[in-house]
N, C-alpha and C positions, 0 to 999 in steps of 0.2 A: 340756617346759621343761628346758634343760640347766643343771646346777649346776656350780659351780666344782669342779675336782678336789679330792679329799680333802687335808686339810692335810699328812698324812704322805706323800703320794704325789707327790713331785716327779718320780719316775721311774715307769716302767710298773709296775703292780701285778699285772695279769692278762695272761697270754698266751693269745691265741686262735689255734689252728692248725687247719688243715683239709688233707685229702689232695689236693684238686684245686680249681682255680678255680671249677668248677661248684658246689662246696659253699658258696661264698660266698652264694648265693641263700638258703640256710637259715641260715647262721652269722651273717649280718648282724643277726639278731634279738638275739643275745647282745650284740653291740656296742651296739645301741640301748639296751638295758637298762643296760649299764655307763655309757654316756654320760649317760643320764637321772639316774643317781646320782653322776655326776661322778668316775667311776673310770677312771683311765688304763689303756689296754690296748695291747699290741703285737700286730699281726695278721700271720700268715705262712702260706704254703703249705709243708707238709712232708709228703711222701709216704712212708709206711712201706715201700712196695714199690719205688718208683722211686728214692727217695733215702734208703736206710737209714742211711748214714753221716751225712747231714745231720740225721736224726732224733736220733741220739746227740749230735751237736754242739749241736742245739737244746736238749736236756735240760740239758747243761752250761751253756749260755748262760742258760737260765732260772734256774738255781741261782746263777750268778755275779751276775745282775741282781737276785736276791732276789725273784723273783715269788712271790706268795702262793698263786696258783691258776693252773692251766692248764685251759682249755676246749678240748677236741679233738673235732672232728666228722669223721665218715667214713662212707662208704656201702659197700655190698657186704660183703666179708669184714671190713671195719672194724677193721683191726689197729692203726691209729694211736693211739687213746687208751691201749690196753693196753701197747703198745710204749713210748710215752713214759713211762708210769707205771713201767715196769720199769727205766727209766734215771734216775729221780729220786725224791726223797722229798716233792716238792711235790704237794699234792692235785690229782688230775685228775678233771675232770667230762667224761664222754663223751656226745656227741650222735650217736645213730644217724641216718643220713641215707637217705631212701628214693630220692631221685633222684640219679643220679650220671652222670658222663661217663667212660667207661673209656679215653679217649684213643686209641681205635682209629682207623680210617680215616674215621669219621663225626664231625661236630660235633654231631650230634643227642643230646639228653639221653635217657638210658635210665632206666627204672624198675627198681628192684631186683626180681629174680624172685620174691621172697618178701614184697613190700610193706614192706620195711624190717625185717621180723622177723629176717632174717639178721644185719643190723647190730646190732640190739638185743641179740640173744643173744650175738653175738661180743664185744660190749663188756661186757655185764653178767656173763658167765660167766668172768670172769678167775679163774685159780687162786688158792688161798689164798696170801697173801703179797704179791700185787700187785693190790690192790683199785682199782677205778675206780667212782666214783659215776656212775650212768647215768640220764639223763632219757629221756622218751618219744621216739618217732621224730619227727624234725624239730622238736623242742621246744627249740630253742636259747635262746629267751627264758627258759625255766625254768632252763637252765644259767647264764645271766647272773644271774638272781635268786638261785640257790643260791650263786654266787660272792660276791654282795653279802652274803648271810647269813654266810658264812665270814669275810669281811672285817669285818663289823659287830662281831665279837668283840674287835676292836682299836680300835674307834672309836665313842664315844658319839654323835657327830654322825650317823654312818651308821645307828646304831640308831634314832635319832629319825626319820630319813628313811624307814626301813623301816616303822616304826609308822604314819607318815602315809600311806604307800603302801597298807598294809593297810586303814586307815580309809577311804581313798578307794574301794577295791574294795568294801568293805561298803556304803558309801553308794550306790554305783553299782547294786548289786543291789537295794537297797531302792527306789531310784528307778524302775528297770525294772519291779519287781513292782507298784508303785503304778500305773504307766502301763498295764500288762497288765490289772490289775483294772478300771481305768476304761474302757479301750477294748474289752475282751473279746478273746479269743484270735484270732478271725478278723481283726479290724481291726488289732490289734497286729502280727500276723505279716505282713500285707500292707504295713503301714507300715515295719516293721523290715527286711524282706527284699525290698524292691522290686527288680525287675530292670530 
C-alpha cells in the first residue's frame, strides 16, 4: 500500500543512483521500500568510470536539492558509492551488486567473478574519512529501509510507520511458526515452496 509523501518532502528527499541500467533490476527494491513509506526519491544512472564529471555534478546537485540520503548501487569494482561519498557530506548507503553488464559487445548480463564479494569489499572498505554504509550483496531493500530509519529522526509520523512495519514483521513470523507447527515440516515446506 502506498502512502502519501511525507509532509516535509515536497521535493525529492533521497537520491537513488546506479552505475548502469542493468543495476535497476536490483535497485528497484530500494525504490519500492521508499514508495511504501511515501518517501520521494530521484533515480538516475551515474557511472563512476564512464561519466566521472557527471558524478561530481550529481553530488553538487544532491546538495543543492538538499537530499537527506543517497543510495548508490554498483557491481564489479563498485566505485560509485565511495566516489559520490567523497564529493558530498550527505550520508551514502552502498548496495553491492552481483549481476552487472559491462557494456561490452554483448547485451548478456554477467555475474561478478567473485559472487559480489568484490563489490561488497570495494564499497565497505572505504578509507577513514569517507565512510559509506554498506548493505549485503543485492540487498537494495535494506538500503531503502536504512534510509527510512535515517529520515525517521526528523519525522514522528515516519517513526510510527516504521514501528508498525516492525510489528507486522513480528506478526508474520509468529503466523508462519504456528502454521509450521500445525502442518509439520514436510507439509509446510511443500505448501510454502511449491514449484
